[in-house]
LODONU-37259 format. One record per atom (N, C-alpha, C): x, y, z. Coordinates in pm, whole numbers, padded with zeros to 5 digits, always signed. Each point is the difference from the previous one (the first is absolute). Example, Ala and Ser with C-alpha at 12.3 -4.5 7.8 and 13.67 -1.06 7.14 Angstrom:
! LODONU-37259
+01319-00569+00780-00089+00119+00000+00090+00120+00000-00035+00105-00072+00082+00119+00006-00077+00109+00073
! end
This chain:
! LODONU-37259
-02751-11111+05521-00075-00043+00135-00063+00117+00072-00123-00007+00035-00062+00102+00091-00047-00063+00133+00046+00056+00098-00049-00044+00134-00068+00108+00079-00109-00027+00060-00073+00090+00082+00049-00011+00153+00036+00097+00052+00020+00011+00153-00119+00062+00059-00054-00053+00100-00105+00045+00062+00034+00029+00179-00005+00129+00030+00048+00057+00139-00116+00029+00075+00003-00009+00121-00100+00061+00107-00017+00148-00012-00107+00041+00034-00045+00137+00030-00014+00031+00162+00011-00106+00068-00044-00003+00150+00111+00037+00081-00006+00099+00078+00117+00049+00107-00014+00000+00117-00122-00049+00057-00020-00007+00143+00023-00149+00067+00082-00009+00102+00049-00128+00051-00110-00026+00105-00138-00046-00041-00091-00038+00100-00039+00133+00089-00007-00023+00138-00042+00110+00072+00113+00048+00096+00124-00026-00062+00127+00027+00086+00032+00154-00018-00047+00073-00106+00033+00129-00022+00148-00005-00071+00038-00115-00035+00134+00018-00078-00052-00029-00151+00112+00023-00076-00032+00004-00149+00050-00147-00060-00058-00048-00106+00050-00105-00077-00006+00034-00150+00006-00101-00083-00017+00017-00144+00079-00119-00051+00076+00026-00111+00072-00115-00063+00143+00000+00055+00071-00105-00011+00133-00032+00049+00086+00041-00131+00098+00096+00022+00092+00044-00099+00072-00098-00061+00061-00098+00080+00088-00104-00075-00091-00100-00073-00119-00024+00034-00076-00090-00077-00052+00068-00123+00026+00111-00027-00053+00079-00124+00133+00017-00086+00096+00043+00064+00134+00040-00064+00061-00122-00062+00030-00106+00085+00077-00111-00033-00065-00063-00139-00134-00030+00001-00073-00059-00103+00006+00085-00131-00019+00136+00028-00005+00092-00099+00119+00006-00085+00121-00013+00068+00127+00005-00058+00041-00135-00080-00024-00104+00071+00007-00120-00064-00072-00011-00143-00120+00031+00008-00076+00016-00145+00043+00108-00082-00001+00112+00051+00037+00115-00102+00141-00034-00047+00110-00031+00065+00112-00032-00038+00011-00108-00126-00121-00089+00003+00000-00084-00098-00084+00040-00123-00027+00129+00011-00076+00044-00105-00143-00008-00023-00068-00036+00121-00143+00011+00025-00044+00132+00011-00124+00037-00054-00064+00127+00015-00094-00011+00114+00007+00081+00092-00074-00015+00122-00097+00120+00021-00122-00031+00026-00083+00102+00025-00062-00009+00146-00011+00123+00062-00027-00006+00150-00147+00058+00017-00066-00073+00095-00145+00038+00021-00024-00016+00145-00108+00078+00053-00054-00020+00145-00146+00037+00001-00074-00052+00109-00119+00046+00006-00044+00144-00031+00080+00081+00075-00028+00153-00028+00067+00057-00092+00095-00064-00073+00092+00064-00091+00084+00104+00079+00101+00058-00070+00080+00093+00056+00106-00059+00088+00063+00052+00093+00100-00036+00081-00059-00099+00095+00053-00124+00019-00047-00104+00088+00095+00032+00122-00055-00021+00134+00081+00021+00118+00098-00111+00023+00130+00056+00027+00103-00078+00044+00007-00032+00145-00011-00133+00036+00031-00025+00150+00120+00076+00056-00012+00080+00092+00107+00074+00054+00109-00091+00049-00032-00119+00070+00098-00079+00049+00090-00052-00108-00054-00027-00116+00081-00051-00102+00103+00077-00065-00005+00130+00049+00087+00110-00037+00114+00007+00093-00006-00073+00125+00114-00001+00104+00116-00067-00056+00119+00051+00055+00129-00044-00049+00014-00161+00019-00057-00065+00114+00010-00130-00002-00056-00099-00106-00087+00069-00085-00062-00067-00103+00033+00030-00135+00131+00082-00009+00030+00037-00136+00075-00101-00061-00014-00009-00127+00085-00093-00078+00062+00073-00120+00070-00082-00093+00047+00067-00115-00116+00062-00089-00116-00067+00007-00110+00034-00089-00049+00135+00046-00026-00005+00142-00063+00118+00056+00074+00123-00009+00135-00028+00006+00081+00135-00012+00003+00046-00147-00009-00096-00096-00004+00029-00149-00146+00074-00005-00099-00047+00065-00119+00084-00025-00005+00139+00061+00089+00014+00110+00008+00132+00071+00071+00092-00097+00078-00031-00104+00059+00072-00090-00073+00023-00140-00096-00088-00017-00070-00005-00118-00108+00087-00029+00016+00130-00039-00105+00106-00008-00103-00051-00103+00024-00064-00105-00091-00036-00102-00105-00100+00062+00049-00112+00074-00087-00090+00056-00088+00069+00118+00065+00084+00070-00071+00083+00105-00117+00076-00052+00014+00061-00129-00098+00059-00061-00096-00089-00051+00044-00113-00054-00108-00094-00047-00078-00034+00106+00050-00046+00123-00080-00043+00119-00097+00098+00035+00045+00126+00008-00098+00106+00026-00128+00020-00091+00012-00073-00113-00119+00011-00098-00052-00133-00037-00021-00082+00101-00055-00117-00035-00145+00001-00060-00046-00090-00082-00120+00002-00068-00102-00038+00090-00127+00053-00001-00112-00056+00086-00013-00136-00040-00019-00079+00096-00020-00152-00027-00116-00036-00096-00111+00070+00013-00110-00018-00082+00009+00045-00143+00128+00060-00039+00018+00045-00136+00085-00104-00081+00048-00095+00063+00084-00106-00080-00072-00126-00029+00055-00053-00104-00059-00130-00056+00092-00107-00010-00037-00115+00043+00094-00121+00004+00042-00023-00149-00063+00024-00081+00020-00023-00140+00125+00069-00059+00045+00084+00067+00123+00080-00031+00130-00044+00053-00018-00109+00084+00114-00036+00079+00029-00155-00009+00116-00033+00033+00036-00151-00023+00016-00062+00145+00002+00092+00102+00015-00059+00144-00047+00117+00091-00019-00040+00135-00053+00094+00090+00081-00035+00133+00056+00099+00053+00076-00019+00128-00051+00112+00121+00001-00064+00115-00047+00086+00127+00117-00009+00094+00075+00131+00018+00087+00024+00107-00091-00006+00138+00073-00042+00103-00056-00020+00126+00018+00136+00089-00004-00032+00118-00015+00115+00093-00146-00032+00079-00038+00066+00119-00122-00020+00050-00108+00051-00060+00014+00109-00078-00118+00070-00077-00085-00091-00078+00056-00092-00086-00093-00074-00070-00110-00069+00070+00031-00039+00121-00096-00082+00097-00135+00075+00018+00013+00137+00004-00113+00088+00011-00074+00028-00112+00064+00037-00109-00084+00038-00116+00003-00084-00129+00113-00072-00030+00013-00074-00121-00087-00127+00023+00007-00056+00118-00086-00132+00026-00132+00000-00035-00061+00127+00024-00145+00009-00028-00026+00087-00129+00101+00049-00061-00022+00092-00112-00049-00075-00128-00126+00039-00043-00051-00069-00116+00057+00005-00119+00083+00111-00033+00077+00005-00123+00118-00099-00004+00053+00009+00112+00118-00100+00014-00030-00144-00012-00121-00047+00073-00054-00130-00003-00033-00039-00140-00062+00093-00069-00054-00035-00156+00129-00001-00071+00103+00072+00023+00117-00005-00089+00077-00143+00033+00021-00044+00114+00058-00115+00037-00076-00117-00077-00129+00000+00018-00081-00098-00047+00013-00008-00150+00033+00111-00065-00001+00008-00149+00142-00052-00043+00098+00049+00079+00142-00059-00027-00006-00142-00005-00063-00066+00103+00001-00129+00024-00070-00076-00119-00110+00054-00031-00080-00052-00109+00069+00004-00147+00078+00094-00011+00080+00024-00111+00134-00087-00008+00014-00054+00095+00139-00092+00011+00114+00083+00012+00006+00104+00093+00102+00097+00020+00047-00020+00143+00131+00038+00021+00055-00020+00138-00059+00109+00099-00035-00047+00119-00051+00072+00102+00098-00001+00115+00062+00084+00030+00108+00016+00104-00019+00103+00121+00047-00042+00113-00008+00073+00121+00105-00035+00107+00040+00097+00104+00103-00021+00064-00045+00055+00146+00055-00078+00106-00031+00047+00124-00141-00008+00075-00047+00125+00002-00136+00011+00055-00089+00008-00123+00039+00021-00126-00062+00017-00116-00094-00110-00045+00064-00122+00043-00097-00123-00052-00138+00018+00062-00039+00100+00094-00119+00024+00066-00100+00033-00121+00050+00058-00119-00086+00042-00105-00060-00114-00063+00038-00121+00021-00058-00130-00051-00113-00042+00055-00022+00044+00151-00098-00067+00089-00139+00010-00057-00048+00108-00068-00153-00019-00050+00004-00003-00153+00098-00055-00053-00028-00043-00143-00024-00130-00026-00064-00022-00111-00072-00137-00019+00055-00036-00160-00010-00128+00004+00026-00066-00127-00119-00002-00085+00013-00060-00125-00119-00002-00082-00134-00083+00039+00038-00102+00101-00091-00079+00068-00063+00072+00105+00039+00113+00042-00052+00075+00122+00085-00054+00122+00084-00076+00011+00082-00028+00100+00127+00090+00041+00036+00013+00110+00106+00085+00024+00119-00036-00082+00060+00115-00055+00104-00011-00094+00126-00077+00059+00036+00009+00127+00100-00066+00066-00037-00153+00044-00131-00037-00022-00036-00136+00059+00096-00106-00081+00052-00087+00095+00079-00099-00058+00147+00036-00066+00020+00133+00014+00123+00050-00062+00100+00025+00096+00118-00035-00028+00127+00030+00084+00023+00157+00004-00002+00047+00137+00031+00149+00015+00073+00024+00123+00045+00120+00007+00071+00051+00113-00047+00149+00018+00060+00051+00126-00023+00152+00029+00056+00016+00136-00013+00122+00047+00063+00012+00141-00047-00079+00098+00076-00055+00084-00027-00105+00099-00069+00049+00126-00072-00079+00069-00042+00050+00131+00105+00026+00097+00117-00067-00008+00106+00026+00094+00078+00126-00037-00004+00031-00133+00061+00121-00054-00069+00118+00059-00142-00011-00016-00086+00111+00039-00001+00018+00157+00020-00099+00081+00017+00002+00121+00128+00065+00042+00116-00019-00084+00127+00067+00029+00005+00149-00025-00091+00052-00079-00009+00128-00010-00119+00062+00088-00040-00079+00074-00109+00047+00100-00135+00053-00032-00031-00059-00132-00127+00063-00065-00113-00113-00008+00016-00112+00079-00104-00103+00002-00133+00064+00031-00013+00086+00103-00116+00048+00028-00060+00126-00058+00091+00034-00091-00036+00135-00085-00053-00024-00138+00073-00111-00070-00055-00012-00132-00142-00069-00011-00071+00009-00101-00137-00024-00009-00012-00158+00003+00105-00064-00051-00008-00149+00013+00143-00041-00006+00022-00128+00013+00126-00075-00001+00010-00061-00148+00085+00033-00090+00004-00042-00129+00017-00143-00004+00080-00053+00073+00040-00154-00009-00149-00082+00022-00050+00054+00114-00139-00065+00037-00098+00004-00104-00015+00117-00073-00102+00034-00095+00024-00074-00131+00126-00014-00044+00035-00081-00106-00033-00145+00010+00013-00055+00120-00028-00143+00040-00156+00004-00002-00062+00091+00063-00144+00007+00008-00078-00031-00144+00078+00072-00095-00065-00004-00141+00043-00123-00063+00072-00092+00055+00033-00133-00064+00133+00012-00067+00080+00102+00033+00140+00013-00059+00079-00106+00064+00095-00048-00074+00102-00102+00057+00123+00092+00034-00011+00040+00115+00086+00103+00051+00126-00076+00051+00119+00064-00037+00140-00055+00059+00085+00129+00024+00104-00008+00073+00089+00100+00047+00141-00047+00004+00102+00088-00014+00131-00023+00037+00020+00060+00142+00140+00011+00034+00036+00065+00125-00048+00151+00013-00028+00048+00104-00043+00141+00013+00104+00080-00058-00034+00097-00086+00096+00107-00055+00074-00048-00102-00009-00123-00028+00082-00056-00112-00062-00013-00126+00071+00010-00124-00076+00001-00124-00067-00143-00023-00143+00015-00040-00071-00117-00030-00092+00023-00096-00001-00074-00111-00084+00020-00106-00096-00135-00031-00109+00030-00034-00089-00114-00046-00062+00022-00124-00010-00084-00105-00055+00012-00105-00101-00124-00025-00116+00035-00064-00108-00103-00033-00058+00043-00125+00049-00061-00102-00076+00041-00127+00045+00161-00025-00097+00083-00025+00029+00130-00026-00003+00081+00132-00007-00049+00105-00017+00056+00132+00139+00001+00073+00045+00126+00020+00139+00009+00046+00005+00087+00135+00047-00055+00111-00024+00081+00120+00139-00010+00089+00033+00100+00062+00123+00011+00078-00030+00029+00144+00076-00044+00097-00045-00006+00137+00021+00150+00060+00107+00088-00026+00045+00102+00070+00087+00069-00071+00042+00124+00048+00081+00092-00076+00129-00069-00079+00052-00096+00081+00125-00072-00049-00035-00068-00126-00126-00044-00024-00049-00080-00108-00046+00088-00135+00007+00124+00008-00042+00088-00109+00071-00013-00137+00126-00029+00019+00087-00003-00127-00034-00136-00057-00018-00104+00082-00031-00145-00049-00127+00004-00068-00104+00081+00041-00117-00001-00070+00004+00078-00143+00067+00103-00002+00028+00060-00125+00060-00082-00102+00113-00072+00063+00084-00094-00102-00101-00107-00040-00093-00060+00077-00072-00106-00053-00118+00059-00091-00041+00123+00015-00098+00077-00110+00080-00002-00125+00127+00043+00005+00075+00033-00126+00020-00148-00068+00032-00089+00090+00042-00146-00066-00125-00054-00074-00125+00035+00067-00132-00065-00048-00031+00074-00137+00019+00128+00009-00024+00077-00133+00084-00025-00109+00131-00048+00028+00090-00022-00087+00006-00142-00075-00100-00085+00065-00019-00130-00063-00067-00005-00149
! end
């Protein structure tokens, strides 16, 4: 099995002067779930090369067994430093696509034409499309074959308005993910803030927050193993 991970290349947290990027746990936990199961994983990002890590996600409060494993994993760090440019990959080569979160994707991947085309192709080919936390934002501008929003009438989740308020970024982010998924016709639901929560609707698999990242990877694995 071959899975494509797509990471953000955006590192500016709005106009705050702070840095953002992808959230380490939301990359490391799913990566190891899938890699330990024998899945071949390719990493890509809009700019290629090293995607930015959200510095907050490297703080001690947010460390897990998987992030500590990543910190000691020189091979994976080297692989991460050399992600493929997103416009160089083809959906034909992969069985599923996964997007780790962090705030970065809200700025670049939501609008990225190569990402949008990839997701639409995966969906058309009947392959799982998965994302966690802020990364379901990559679905907002995707369309189905009838030209309707891909999330319309689909069960979805993602980082909640109340979680965004809790981290103090409601006025910083370019949009509130919960609101935008609903605006596109998504059937949005959520679990308790910061708790693991997963939604599957056909081949669309979304997780609410960092605690949900392992669930998303396991759901993708289960779907591919059928």
